[in-house]
ROLO-213511 format. One line per 2 residues: their letters; for each residue x, y, z of N, C-alpha, C, O. Coordinates in steps of 0.02 Angstrom, whole numbers. Each point is the difference from the previous one (the first is absolute). Example, Ala and Ser with C-alpha at 12.3 -4.5 7.8 and 13.67 -1.06 7.14 Angstrom:
# residues 2
AS) 660:-284:390:-45:59:0:45:60:0:52:-1:33; -70:54:-69:42:59:3:-39:55:37:25:55:8
//
This chain:
# residues 259
XX) -330:-1403:2244:64:33:13:-12:59:47:-40:44:-14; 77:-45:71:-6:56:47:51:54:-21:59:-14:-12
XX) -84:75:7:42:57:-19:15:42:61:-45:21:36; 110:-8:-24:22:39:57:28:67:-24:49:3:-37
XX) -82:50:59:19:68:-21:68:21:27:29:-33:43; -4:87:-70:65:27:23:-7:41:63:-55:12:25
XX) 113:8:2:-1:44:58:-23:69:-24:25:27:-49; -74:1:85:-30:62:-22:-56:-12:-50:-22:46:-34
XX) -1:-109:30:-55:-17:-45:-55:-35:38:1:-5:61; -49:-21:-99:-57:-36:30:-23:-52:-50:31:-10:-53
XX) -85:-24:70:-28:-52:-44:-19:29:-68:-6:-37:-49; -3:103:44:-20:32:-63:57:3:-50:-10:21:-57
XX) 70:-41:77:58:7:-43:6:-52:-55:48:1:-38; -96:-47:33:2:-48:-55:-13:36:-66:-17:59:0
XX) 26:-94:-55:-14:29:-66:-74:19:-3:-43:-40:20; 26:99:-46:-70:22:0:-45:-38:-49:-61:2:6
XX) 91:-35:-55:-40:-36:-51:-8:-73:21:44:-42:-14; -99:26:46:-11:-68:25:-13:-50:-56:3:-60:11
XX) -19:85:-71:-13:-47:-55:62:-39:-21:-5:-53:-29; 65:81:44:62:-35:-17:5:-65:39:12:-53:-29
XX) -22:57:95:3:-60:42:-57:-48:-18:10:-61:-2; -69:89:-12:-58:-42:-17:14:-40:-64:-16:-59:-3
XX) 46:92:-46:14:-34:-64:52:-56:9:-1:-49:-37; 44:57:86:52:-50:13:-23:-54:49:35:-48:13
XX) -96:57:14:-25:-49:47:33:3:68:4:-51:35; 19:110:-15:33:9:64:-45:40:47:-23:55:-17
XX) 11:-82:75:-40:35:50:47:39:46:39:-30:37; -42:96:-40:44:42:41:-36:19:64:-56:25:-1
XX) 89:-37:57:-26:21:66:50:49:29:53:-20:24; -70:84:-27:46:52:24:-16:16:73:-58:12:17
XX) 109:-12:25:-10:1:72:35:61:31:59:13:-14; -95:24:57:32:53:40:36:-33:59:-26:-45:32
XX) 86:68:-19:35:-25:60:-23:39:61:-30:53:-6; 45:-79:67:-25:32:61:13:75:4:56:23:-13
XX) -109:13:32:6:73:8:-7:39:-64:1:62:1; -7:-97:-58:-6:32:-65:-70:-10:-28:-27:-56:4
XX) -3:108:-31:-65:-7:-32:-53:-27:47:-16:32:51; -11:-90:-67:-55:-29:38:23:-53:51:-41:-29:34
XX) 106:18:-29:25:-53:44:16:26:70:32:52:7; -55:-88:44:13:20:69:74:7:15:41:-37:-28
XX) -24:84:71:69:9:20:23:-59:43:-40:-32:34; 104:18:-37:29:-55:38:70:22:22:49:-8:-36
XX) -46:35:96:63:30:25:53:-53:13:-15:-57:17; 77:79:-25:58:-42:15:-2:-66:-37:23:-51:26
XX) -50:52:-86:-1:-61:-40:68:-14:-31:43:43:-2; -35:-103:-22:62:-20:-34:-17:-22:-71:-57:-12:-17
XX) 108:8:-24:-10:-19:-69:-29:-71:-5:-42:-13:-43; 64:-32:87:-23:-69:-4:-70:-10:29:-26:-56:-2
XX) -5:108:29:-70:-6:18:-46:8:-61:-57:-23:1; 83:55:-52:-41:12:-60:-22:-65:-34:-59:-6:-17
XX) 104:-43:7:-24:-63:-30:-56:-33:39:-44:-31:-29; 45:38:96:-55:-29:40:-66:36:-16:-52:-33:-4
XX) 55:99:-5:-61:37:-19:-25:-22:-68:-60:-10:-10; 107:1:-37:-19:-21:-68:-30:-70:1:-49:-13:-35
XX) 78:-31:74:-26:-68:5:-71:0:29:-43:-37:-23; 32:79:74:-67:5:30:-50:27:-51:-57:-23:-3
XX) 78:73:-37:-44:27:-51:-16:-53:-53:-57:-7:-21; 108:-30:-1:-10:-53:-49:-48:-52:27:-44:-24:-36
XX) 52:6:100:-45:-49:30:-72:25:-1:-46:-37:-16; 36:101:32:-67:28:3:-33:3:-69:-61:-1:-6
XX) 103:4:-46:-25:2:-69:-3:-70:-32:-21:-7:-57; 41:-44:95:-1:-68:-26:53:-14:-52:-10:-41:-45
XX) 67:75:51:55:-8:-49:56:-40:33:25:19:52; -6:-74:-84:52:-43:27:69:23:-22:44:13:42
XX) -34:-8:-108:65:20:-26:-7:62:-43:-52:11:-32; 104:30:32:-5:65:-34:70:26:-14:49:-22:30
XX) -45:70:-75:62:36:-14:-2:67:37:-54:23:19; 112:8:-10:3:66:31:43:45:-45:48:-22:-31
XX) -67:86:29:35:49:-40:10:63:41:-49:31:22; 111:-11:-12:15:60:39:35:52:-43:48:-15:-35
XX) -74:76:39:31:55:-37:36:46:49:-28:17:52; 89:3:-69:38:48:40:5:-24:73:24:-55:12
XX) -48:96:36:3:-20:70:-41:-61:17:7:-27:55; -50:5:-101:-37:-62:11:42:-62:-16:-20:-56:17
XX) 78:66:-48:43:-56:-18:21:-43:59:-8:-61:-2; 35:91:56:19:-41:57:-58:-40:30:11:-55:25
XX) -71:83:-28:-58:-36:26:-16:-61:-43:-22:-52:26; 32:58:-92:-11:-57:-44:53:-53:12:-16:-60:2
XX) 79:81:5:54:-48:13:-12:-36:67:13:-60:6; -37:98:43:-14:-30:66:-53:-54:-6:3:-51:35
XX) -53:61:-78:-52:-51:-11:31:-63:-31:-19:-55:19; 65:64:-66:34:-57:-29:39:-39:51:3:-62:-3
XX) 27:98:50:39:-33:53:-45:-36:50:14:-57:19; -67:90:1:-42:-25:55:-53:-50:-22:-21:-43:39
XX) 0:48:-102:-56:-41:-25:20:-40:-62:-34:4:-51; 88:-43:54:23:-34:-61:-49:-52:-26:2:-17:-59
XX) -46:-9:102:-48:-50:-23:-63:30:-31:-41:-35:-28; 34:102:34:-60:32:-26:16:49:-57:-41:10:-45
XX) 100:20:47:18:50:-51:30:-35:-61:51:-34:5; -83:43:-62:23:-33:-61:59:37:-32:44:-31:-29
XX) -42:96:36:54:40:-28:-2:70:31:-52:23:22; 110:9:-21:6:68:25:22:45:-57:49:-15:-35
XX) -84:69:25:21:51:-48:19:64:37:-36:21:45; 91:9:-64:21:63:31:18:49:-56:37:-17:-47
XX) -64:77:52:14:52:-49:29:61:37:-31:27:45; 91:-7:-65:32:61:28:7:-5:76:-10:50:35
XX) 26:-109:-9:2:-10:72:69:14:31:51:-5:-35; -50:22:99:64:13:34:31:-63:30:-33:-52:7
XX) 96:58:10:36:-51:38:0:23:73:-20:56:15; 41:-100:31:0:20:71:44:62:13:53:7:-29
XX) -77:37:72:38:59:20:41:-14:62:59:16:3; -90:-47:47:34:-14:64:46:-60:-8:-17:-49:-33
XX) 75:53:65:46:-56:-1:39:-8:-64:37:-48:-9; -45:96:-37:35:-5:-64:70:30:2:38:-7:-47
XX) -22:43:103:67:28:8:18:47:-56:-34:50:-11; 88:-65:-23:24:43:-55:-16:-31:-68:36:11:-48
XX) -90:-49:44:-18:-33:-63:-3:52:-57:-23:56:10; 47:-77:-68:6:46:-57:-68:27:-22:-5:55:-27
XX) -49:-94:39:-66:23:-23:-30:54:44:-51:29:-18; 81:-16:75:-28:50:46:30:69:-13:60:10:8
XX) -102:36:-27:22:70:-5:12:27:70:-29:-25:48; 71:77:-41:10:30:66:-64:21:34:-7:-6:61
XX) -42:31:-100:-63:22:29:-38:-59:29:-32:7:52; 34:-66:-84:-33:-59:26:33:-23:65:-35:-20:47
XX) 101:25:-44:36:-20:61:-21:45:58:-10:-24:56; 4:89:-70:-21:47:53:-70:-16:25:-14:2:60
XX) -30:-18:-107:-70:-17:20:0:-61:46:-35:0:50; 73:-51:-67:3:-60:41:27:15:69:-25:-26:50
XX) 77:68:-46:29:17:65:-49:41:42:-7:-13:60; -26:61:-91:-47:42:37:-59:-42:25:-23:10:56
XX) -1:-57:-97:-55:-42:21:16:-40:62:-43:-13:41; 106:-6:-35:21:-39:58:12:45:61:-20:-17:56
XX) 53:73:-67:23:41:57:-48:55:21:-4:16:59; -33:12:-106:-43:57:16:-64:-3:-41:-10:41:-45
XX) -34:-88:61:-62:-7:-40:-43:62:-1:-38:11:-47; 42:31:100:-41:60:2:19:48:-57:-42:38:-24
XX) 105:-41:2:22:42:-56:-36:-22:-64:-21:41:-40; 16:-107:32:-36:-27:-58:-73:23:0:-28:18:-52
XX) -2:-20:111:-70:18:4:-11:74:-18:-47:17:-36; 92:26:61:-5:71:-15:11:13:-74:-35:41:-31
XX) 84:-76:1:15:10:-70:-58:-23:-44:-17:34:-50; -14:-90:68:-56:-25:-40:-62:44:8:-38:9:-48
XX) 29:18:107:-56:47:10:8:60:-45:-47:23:-32; 109:4:30:13:59:-42:-7:-17:-74:-27:39:-39
XX) 50:-99:20:-4:-21:-70:-73:-8:-21:-17:13:-58; -25:-35:103:-69:-13:-16:-45:62:-2:-55:-3:-26
XX) 79:58:54:-43:60:3:-24:23:-69:-60:10:-9; 105:-2:-40:-25:23:-66:-46:-51:-34:-43:19:-40
XX) 52:-83:56:-44:-51:-29:-71:10:26:-48:-1:-39; 42:9:105:-66:8:30:-32:67:-18:-61:5:-8
XX) 103:47:1:-26:67:-13:-28:6:-71:-54:28:-11; 91:-54:-38:-21:8:-70:28:-59:-40:53:6:-30
XX) -88:-64:30:27:-59:-34:10:10:-75:46:-29:-29; -89:70:-3:8:12:-72:66:36:-14:37:-19:-45
XX) -22:70:84:62:37:-10:60:-44:16:51:3:-34; -57:-44:87:55:-46:17:14:-48:-57:58:-12:-17
XX) -110:-16:-12:9:-48:-54:31:34:-61:45:-29:-32; -67:89:15:28:35:-58:75:12:10:39:-9:-47
XX) -19:28:108:71:11:14:38:-65:-4:57:-2:-25; -87:-52:50:34:-65:-2:10:-24:-71:53:-26:-17
XX) -103:35:-25:5:-21:-70:53:40:-37:38:-27:-40; -35:92:54:50:43:-32:71:-21:15:45:11:-41
XX) -35:-43:99:68:-20:20:18:-70:-24:56:-24:11; -103:-10:-44:12:-70:-21:45:-3:-62:7:49:-36
XX) 23:-107:25:39:-11:-61:-48:-4:-59:-60:-12:11; 84:22:-72:-45:3:-59:-46:-61:-7:-59:8:-17
XX) 84:-67:30:-42:-60:-9:-58:0:49:-56:-20:-17; 68:43:78:-54:2:50:-50:56:-16:-60:-8:10
XX) 86:64:-34:-46:55:-20:-45:-23:-56:-59:20:-4; 86:-60:-41:-40:-26:-56:-58:-43:27:-56:5:-25
XX) 70:-46:75:-52:-41:31:-54:45:29:-60:-13:-6; 82:67:40:-47:43:35:-37:50:-45:-42:38:24
XX) 58:-39:-89:-38:41:-47:-71:-26:-8:-45:37:-21; 35:-100:39:-68:-29:-2:-42:31:56:20:-5:58
XX) -77:35:-74:-41:31:52:-22:-49:53:-7:18:59; -4:-81:-78:-19:-51:50:55:-12:50:-13:-9:59
XX) 75:10:-83:57:-10:45:8:60:46:13:-9:60; -21:68:-87:6:61:41:-53:0:55:14:19:57
XX) -74:-41:-74:-55:-4:49:17:-50:55:-16:10:59; 47:-66:-79:20:-51:49:48:30:51:-5:-14:60
XX) 53:54:-83:49:30:46:-34:45:51:17:-1:59; -66:40:-83:-35:46:46:-41:-39:50:2:14:60
XX) -39:-64:-83:-41:-41:45:44:-36:51:-17:-5:59; 73:-20:-83:48:-34:43:25:46:55:2:-19:59
XX) 17:79:-78:27:48:48:-50:15:56:18:6:58; -81:-2:-77:-52:13:51:-11:-61:44:-9:7:60
XX) 9:-65:-90:-16:-62:37:54:-17:51:-15:-27:53; 78:42:-70:55:-15:47:-12:33:68:16:-29:51
XX) -44:90:-52:-8:38:62:-73:-1:25:-19:43:40; -20:-91:-62:-69:-6:23:-3:-4:76:-45:29:31
XX) 93:-63:0:1:-9:73:53:45:34:15:-10:59; 12:57:-96:55:41:26:66:-26:-24:3:-42:-46
XX) 51:66:76:67:-18:-23:34:-58:35:56:-18:-18; -89:-11:68:33:-53:39:16:-62:-43:52:-31:9
XX) -96:15:-55:11:-58:-42:64:7:-41:39:-48:-7; -28:107:-21:62:13:-38:61:-7:44:50:-29:-20
XX) -54:56:81:56:-5:46:15:-73:17:58:-21:-2; -109:-17:20:10:-70:18:31:-38:-58:45:-41:10
XX) -69:54:-71:28:-34:-59:73:19:-10:42:-43:-13; -27:108:19:69:22:-10:47:-31:50:55:-22:-18
XX) -75:19:81:42:-30:52:10:-74:-13:55:-27:9; -108:-6:-30:5:-72:-13:49:-14:-56:41:-46:5
XX) -44:84:-60:45:-11:-57:72:19:15:46:-25:-32; -36:70:80:67:22:17:34:-47:50:60:7:13
XX) -97:-53:15:27:-47:50:12:-68:-31:-21:-13:-57; 55:-32:93:13:-67:-28:-64:-36:-20:-52:8:32
XX) 55:-46:-86:-58:-34:-26:-22:-58:44:-59:-18:1; 106:-12:35:-17:-57:43:10:-67:-33:-17:-52:29
XX) 43:51:-90:15:-62:-34:54:14:-53:12:57:-18; 19:-110:-6:52:6:-50:-31:-14:-69:-26:-55:-11
XX) 29:102:-36:-28:-13:-67:29:-62:-33:-32:-29:-44; 92:8:64:29:-60:-29:-40:-63:16:9:-52:-31
XX) -53:58:81:-39:-58:21:-69:-4:-35:-39:-45:15; 26:91:-60:-64:-1:-37:4:-52:-55:43:5:-45
XX) -86:-56:47:3:-55:-48:-53:6:-55:1:-39:-48; -46:86:54:-52:9:-50:29:37:-61:43:43:10
XX) -64:-58:-71:25:37:-58:-16:74:5:-56:19:18; 105:23:-35:-8:73:2:17:28:-69:50:-19:-30
XX) -92:65:7:15:36:-62:5:74:19:-43:27:34; 97:5:-58:15:69:20:4:44:-62:31:-18:-49
XX) -63:76:52:4:51:-53:28:64:30:-20:21:54; 66:11:-90:29:63:25:23:43:-59:29:-26:-48
XX) -41:90:53:24:47:-50:68:29:20:10:19:57; 35:-17:-104:67:27:14:-3:75:14:45:27:32
XX) -98:6:-55:-7:72:10:-40:17:63:-20:58:9; 7:-107:33:-40:10:61:37:46:48:55:-16:23
XX) -85:74:-8:31:48:46:-25:-10:72:29:27:46; -81:-67:-37:-29:-11:66:33:-59:35:23:7:57
XX) -21:-63:-90:34:-60:26:54:-19:-51:-17:-24:-55; 81:34:70:53:-12:-49:-1:-72:-26:-14:-47:38
XX) 30:39:-101:3:-67:-30:51:-44:34:-5:-61:-3; 55:92:35:51:-40:37:-33:-42:54:24:-55:15
XX) -78:80:14:-36:-39:50:-31:-62:-32:3:-55:28; -33:64:-86:-29:-56:-35:52:-52:-20:-12:-60:5
XX) 70:83:-26:53:-46:-20:24:-40:61:14:-60:-5; -9:93:62:21:-36:61:-52:-54:17:19:-57:16
XX) -83:74:-18:-51:-49:17:-3:-57:-51:-10:-58:19; 20:74:-82:-1:-52:-52:58:-49:10:-7:-60:-14
XX) 63:85:39:58:-44:13:-8:-39:65:32:-51:10; -74:76:35:-8:-30:66:-55:-52:3:9:-54:30
XX) -65:68:-61:-57:-47:0:17:-61:-43:18:8:-58; -24:-68:85:23:-60:-34:-35:-16:-66:32:-24:-47
XX) -97:39:42:-38:-19:-60:-29:62:-33:-60:5:-13; 104:43:0:-22:64:-27:19:8:-73:57:-12:-20
XX) -106:33:-21:12:21:-68:-12:75:-2:-53:23:19; 103:15:-42:-5:73:4:3:31:-69:34:-24:-45
XX) -71:79:37:-2:38:-62:17:73:15:-32:31:43; 82:-4:-77:20:69:10:-5:37:-67:21:-25:-52
XX) -50:85:55:-15:38:-61:36:67:2:-11:41:45; 56:-28:-94:44:58:3:-35:68:4:23:44:36
XX) -78:-35:-72:-30:66:-5:-65:7:39:-38:47:-12; 24:-92:58:-63:2:37:12:18:73:54:-12:28
XX) -106:41:3:7:26:68:-40:-39:50:-13:-60:-9; -8:94:62:-32:-32:57:-70:-26:-16:-24:-47:32
XX) -10:78:-81:-70:-17:-13:-8:-48:-60:-53:0:-31; 103:-40:17:-6:-47:-56:-54:-52:14:-22:-35:-46
XX) 0:30:108:-55:-45:18:-59:9:-47:-31:-49:-22; 14:111:6:-61:14:-37:8:-13:-75:-47:-23:-32
XX) 106:37:5:11:-14:-71:6:-75:-13:-17:-23:-55; 41:-13:104:12:-72:-9:-49:-43:39:14:-58:16
XX) -71:87:1:-50:-34:42:-20:-68:-28:0:-50:36; -17:47:-100:-21:-64:-31:56:-51:2:-11:-59:17
XX) 72:80:-33:58:-45:1:12:-27:71:13:-59:10; -18:104:39:12:-20:70:-52:-50:24:16:-51:30
XX) -80:67:-44:-53:-45:22:6:-69:-33:-7:-51:33; 21:51:-98:6:-63:-36:57:-42:28:-8:-60:11
XX) 65:91:2:59:-36:24:-11:-28:70:14:-59:12; -38:101:34:-7:-22:69:-57:-51:7:6:-48:38
X) -60:59:-75:-56:-48:4:19:-67:-31:-41:-46:-1
//
């Protein structure tokens, strides 16, 4: 199973306890996307180039068929693999993933702030770059302090997840790894997610399982509901009191279901 990290994350964002996957017989391959962590930058890339990268990686590892799991901003990349590689992808799992921002018009799932981001990405990308540079400064300056502030702002269910010292360490390591090559990778990712996906989710024929917390403050559950209604073979699970980081509390359930 290939694991795709969220936007602002890296390959380190998987669950820190590898014995869970081992006990379930699931081989997790966590991958940095271009410009993030250890992966070479790839300027002006598109969402549909990612499945080609994944296929090349699978070929190099001698893997014919596989599942994909995308968390948060990694969700669209997982769905894209289901669309582009239907003969190789056995199932797509998405946790706390977004719906398309561009071309959604006045869709109910789009908050006004999301609409502004999509418009700015199209009309004034330099504004996005400046905003992301400013947003990344405190992360690069003091990742421990940044993580503490981020955890303090989380909903109770997410704070409970982050009470685990291993999880807190993952957040700090993740924050550092995202900027290993500077901030360009984050910018490229943000622009890619704010632009059209290049395919219609209604055309994805691979089975999709979706998990979303109703208390998610990062990616609204309305986005998950829209995708669950749009993807033809989607089974969706929504949890009233859980937030954006339900991936970690439900890791065993997610792996078992998708595998």
